[in-house]
ZAROPA-348432 format. One record per residue: x, y, z of N, C-alpha, C in turn; residue number from 1; residue in three letters. Coordinates in steps of 0.2 Angstrom, whole numbers. Example, Ala and Ser with C-alpha at 12.3 -4.5 7.8 and 13.67 -1.06 7.14 Angstrom:
+--------+---------+-------+---------+----------+-------+--------+---------+-------+-----+-----+
! n_east ! n_north !  n_up ! ca_east ! ca_north ! ca_up ! c_east ! c_north !  c_up !   k !   r !
+--------+---------+-------+---------+----------+-------+--------+---------+-------+-----+-----+
!     66 !     -28 !    39 !      62 !      -22 !    39 !     66 !     -16 !    39 !   1 ! ALA !
!     64 !     -11 !    35 !      68 !       -5 !    36 !     64 !       0 !    39 !   2 ! SER !
+--------+---------+-------+---------+----------+-------+--------+---------+-------+-----+-----+
! end
This chain:
+--------+---------+-------+---------+----------+-------+--------+---------+-------+-----+-----+
! n_east ! n_north !  n_up ! ca_east ! ca_north ! ca_up ! c_east ! c_north !  c_up !   k !   r !
+--------+---------+-------+---------+----------+-------+--------+---------+-------+-----+-----+
!      8 !    -232 !  -180 !       5 !     -227 !  -178 !      3 !    -226 !  -171 !   1 ! MET !
!      3 !    -220 !  -167 !       2 !     -219 !  -161 !     -6 !    -220 !  -158 !   2 ! GLU !
!     -7 !    -223 !  -154 !     -13 !     -223 !  -151 !    -15 !    -216 !  -145 !   3 ! ILE !
!    -21 !    -212 !  -147 !     -21 !     -206 !  -142 !    -28 !    -205 !  -139 !   4 ! VAL !
!    -30 !    -204 !  -135 !     -36 !     -202 !  -133 !    -38 !    -197 !  -135 !   5 ! THR !
!    -46 !    -196 !  -135 !     -48 !     -189 !  -138 !    -47 !    -184 !  -133 !   6 ! VAL !
!    -45 !    -185 !  -127 !     -44 !     -179 !  -122 !    -36 !    -177 !  -123 !   7 ! ALA !
!    -33 !    -183 !  -125 !     -25 !     -180 !  -126 !    -26 !    -175 !  -132 !   8 ! GLU !
!    -30 !    -177 !  -139 !     -31 !     -174 !  -145 !    -33 !    -167 !  -143 !   9 ! VAL !
!    -38 !    -166 !  -138 !     -41 !     -161 !  -136 !    -36 !    -155 !  -134 !  10 ! GLU !
!    -31 !    -160 !  -129 !     -26 !     -154 !  -126 !    -22 !    -151 !  -131 !  11 ! GLN !
!    -21 !    -155 !  -135 !     -13 !     -155 !  -140 !    -16 !    -150 !  -147 !  12 ! GLN !
!    -23 !    -151 !  -148 !     -25 !     -146 !  -154 !    -32 !    -142 !  -152 !  13 ! HIS !
!    -30 !    -138 !  -147 !     -37 !     -134 !  -146 !    -40 !    -130 !  -152 !  14 ! PRO !
!    -47 !    -130 !  -152 !     -52 !     -127 !  -156 !    -51 !    -129 !  -164 !  15 ! ASN !
!    -48 !    -135 !  -164 !     -48 !     -138 !  -172 !    -52 !    -144 !  -173 !  16 ! GLU !
!    -54 !    -145 !  -179 !     -57 !     -151 !  -181 !    -53 !    -155 !  -183 !  17 ! TRP !
!    -55 !    -163 !  -180 !     -50 !     -169 !  -181 !    -53 !    -173 !  -183 !  18 ! VAL !
!    -49 !    -178 !  -187 !     -51 !     -184 !  -190 !    -47 !    -190 !  -187 !  19 ! LEU !
!    -51 !    -193 !  -182 !     -49 !     -201 !  -179 !    -51 !    -206 !  -181 !  20 ! LEU !
!    -47 !    -211 !  -182 !     -48 !     -219 !  -183 !    -49 !    -222 !  -177 !  21 ! GLU !
!    -55 !    -224 !  -174 !     -57 !     -227 !  -168 !    -55 !    -234 !  -167 !  22 ! VAL !
!    -50 !    -236 !  -163 !     -47 !     -242 !  -162 !    -49 !    -245 !  -154 !  23 ! VAL !
!    -52 !    -240 !  -151 !     -54 !     -242 !  -143 !    -60 !    -237 !  -141 !  24 ! ARG !
!    -66 !    -239 !  -142 !     -72 !     -237 !  -141 !    -73 !    -235 !  -131 !  25 ! ASP !
!    -76 !    -230 !  -129 !     -78 !     -230 !  -123 !    -85 !    -227 !  -121 !  26 ! HIS !
!    -88 !    -228 !  -115 !     -93 !     -225 !  -114 !    -92 !    -216 !  -114 !  27 ! LYS !
!    -86 !    -217 !  -110 !     -85 !     -208 !  -110 !    -80 !    -206 !  -116 !  28 ! ASP !
!    -84 !    -201 !  -117 !     -81 !     -198 !  -125 !    -73 !    -197 !  -124 !  29 ! HIS !
!    -71 !    -193 !  -119 !     -64 !     -191 !  -118 !    -59 !    -197 !  -117 !  30 ! ALA !
!    -61 !    -204 !  -117 !     -57 !     -210 !  -115 !    -58 !    -213 !  -123 !  31 ! ARG !
!    -62 !    -210 !  -128 !     -60 !     -214 !  -134 !    -54 !    -214 !  -138 !  32 ! VAL !
!    -51 !    -219 !  -140 !     -45 !     -219 !  -142 !    -43 !    -220 !  -150 !  33 ! ALA !
!    -39 !    -219 !  -153 !     -37 !     -221 !  -158 !    -31 !    -216 !  -162 !  34 ! GLY !
!    -31 !    -218 !  -168 !     -24 !     -214 !  -174 !    -27 !    -208 !  -176 !  35 ! HIS !
!    -24 !    -204 !  -175 !     -25 !     -197 !  -176 !    -24 !    -196 !  -185 !  36 ! LEU !
!    -28 !    -195 !  -188 !     -28 !     -195 !  -196 !    -25 !    -188 !  -197 !  37 ! LEU !
!    -29 !    -182 !  -195 !     -29 !     -176 !  -199 !    -32 !    -172 !  -193 !  38 ! ALA !
!    -29 !    -165 !  -194 !     -32 !     -161 !  -190 !    -32 !    -153 !  -192 !  39 ! HIS !
!    -35 !    -149 !  -191 !     -35 !     -142 !  -195 !    -41 !    -137 !  -192 !  40 ! SER !
!    -40 !    -131 !  -191 !     -45 !     -126 !  -188 !    -51 !    -124 !  -193 !  41 ! PRO !
!    -50 !    -128 !  -201 !     -54 !     -127 !  -204 !    -57 !    -134 !  -207 !  42 ! ASP !
!    -64 !    -135 !  -206 !     -65 !     -143 !  -206 !    -65 !    -145 !  -214 !  43 ! ARG !
!    -65 !    -141 !  -219 !     -65 !     -143 !  -226 !    -58 !    -146 !  -226 !  44 ! ALA !
!    -54 !    -146 !  -224 !     -47 !     -149 !  -223 !    -45 !    -155 !  -222 !  45 ! ASP !
!    -52 !    -158 !  -219 !     -52 !     -165 !  -217 !    -55 !    -170 !  -221 !  46 ! LEU !
!    -58 !    -167 !  -227 !     -62 !     -170 !  -234 !    -56 !    -173 !  -237 !  47 ! GLU !
!    -51 !    -171 !  -239 !     -48 !     -176 !  -242 !    -44 !    -182 !  -239 !  48 ! LYS !
!    -41 !    -180 !  -233 !     -39 !     -186 !  -229 !    -44 !    -191 !  -227 !  49 ! PRO !
!    -50 !    -188 !  -226 !     -57 !     -194 !  -224 !    -56 !    -198 !  -232 !  50 ! TYR !
!    -58 !    -195 !  -237 !     -57 !     -199 !  -243 !    -52 !    -203 !  -244 !  51 ! GLN !
!    -46 !    -201 !  -243 !     -41 !     -205 !  -245 !    -40 !    -210 !  -241 !  52 ! ASP !
!    -41 !    -210 !  -234 !     -42 !     -215 !  -228 !    -47 !    -221 !  -230 !  53 ! TYR !
!    -53 !    -217 !  -231 !     -58 !     -222 !  -232 !    -57 !    -227 !  -240 !  54 ! ARG !
!    -54 !    -224 !  -244 !     -52 !     -228 !  -250 !    -49 !    -234 !  -249 !  55 ! ALA !
!    -45 !    -233 !  -244 !     -39 !     -238 !  -243 !    -43 !    -244 !  -236 !  56 ! VAL !
!    -45 !    -240 !  -233 !     -48 !     -244 !  -226 !    -54 !    -243 !  -226 !  57 ! HIS !
!    -59 !    -247 !  -231 !     -67 !     -245 !  -230 !    -70 !    -248 !  -225 !  58 ! SER !
!    -68 !    -251 !  -221 !     -71 !     -253 !  -216 !    -69 !    -251 !  -208 !  59 ! ARG !
!    -64 !    -246 !  -208 !     -62 !     -242 !  -203 !    -69 !    -236 !  -200 !  60 ! ALA !
!    -66 !    -237 !  -192 !     -72 !     -233 !  -189 !    -69 !    -226 !  -189 !  61 ! ARG !
!    -71 !    -221 !  -192 !     -68 !     -213 !  -191 !    -73 !    -210 !  -188 !  62 ! LEU !
!    -70 !    -205 !  -183 !     -72 !     -200 !  -179 !    -71 !    -193 !  -180 !  63 ! TYR !
!    -75 !    -189 !  -183 !     -74 !     -180 !  -185 !    -77 !    -177 !  -178 !  64 ! GLU !
!    -73 !    -172 !  -176 !     -77 !     -169 !  -171 !    -72 !    -163 !  -170 !  65 ! PHE !
!    -74 !    -159 !  -166 !     -72 !     -151 !  -165 !    -70 !    -151 !  -158 !  66 ! TYR !
!    -63 !    -149 !  -157 !     -60 !     -149 !  -150 !    -61 !    -143 !  -146 !  67 ! THR !
!    -65 !    -138 !  -148 !     -68 !     -132 !  -145 !    -72 !    -132 !  -143 !  68 ! GLY !
!    -77 !    -126 !  -142 !     -84 !     -124 !  -139 !    -87 !    -122 !  -147 !  69 ! THR !
!    -92 !    -124 !  -151 !     -96 !     -123 !  -156 !   -101 !    -118 !  -155 !  70 ! LEU !
!   -104 !    -117 !  -149 !    -108 !     -113 !  -148 !   -104 !    -106 !  -144 !  71 ! VAL !
!   -106 !    -100 !  -147 !    -103 !      -93 !  -146 !   -106 !     -92 !  -138 !  72 ! ALA !
!   -101 !     -89 !  -134 !    -102 !      -87 !  -127 !   -110 !     -83 !  -127 !  73 ! GLU !
!   -113 !     -85 !  -123 !    -119 !      -79 !  -122 !   -125 !     -83 !  -126 !  74 ! GLY !
!   -123 !     -88 !  -131 !    -129 !      -91 !  -135 !   -131 !     -97 !  -131 !  75 ! VAL !
!   -137 !    -101 !  -131 !    -140 !     -107 !  -128 !   -140 !    -110 !  -134 !  76 ! ALA !
!   -138 !    -116 !  -133 !    -141 !     -121 !  -139 !   -147 !    -125 !  -137 !  77 ! ALA !
!   -153 !    -126 !  -141 !    -158 !     -130 !  -139 !   -157 !    -136 !  -143 !  78 ! ILE !
!   -157 !    -143 !  -140 !    -157 !     -148 !  -142 !   -163 !    -152 !  -142 !  79 ! VAL !
+--------+---------+-------+---------+----------+-------+--------+---------+-------+-----+-----+
! end
């Protein structure tokens, strides 16, 4: 399985939810790397791939994230 960075995934799959098995961590989010397990515009589509992969690889470090902007333009997020 090919190893890709978060930056590569964000470029290849804009505005989608992504499930990645992390194989190389990094302080910089964009440089985290791993195996792309699933991607879809609908987050619910990642549930089955997550469960299937977790059942076989219980110790894997999985990372689910969105490659676009979650906050609509003109709206401020308060953290």
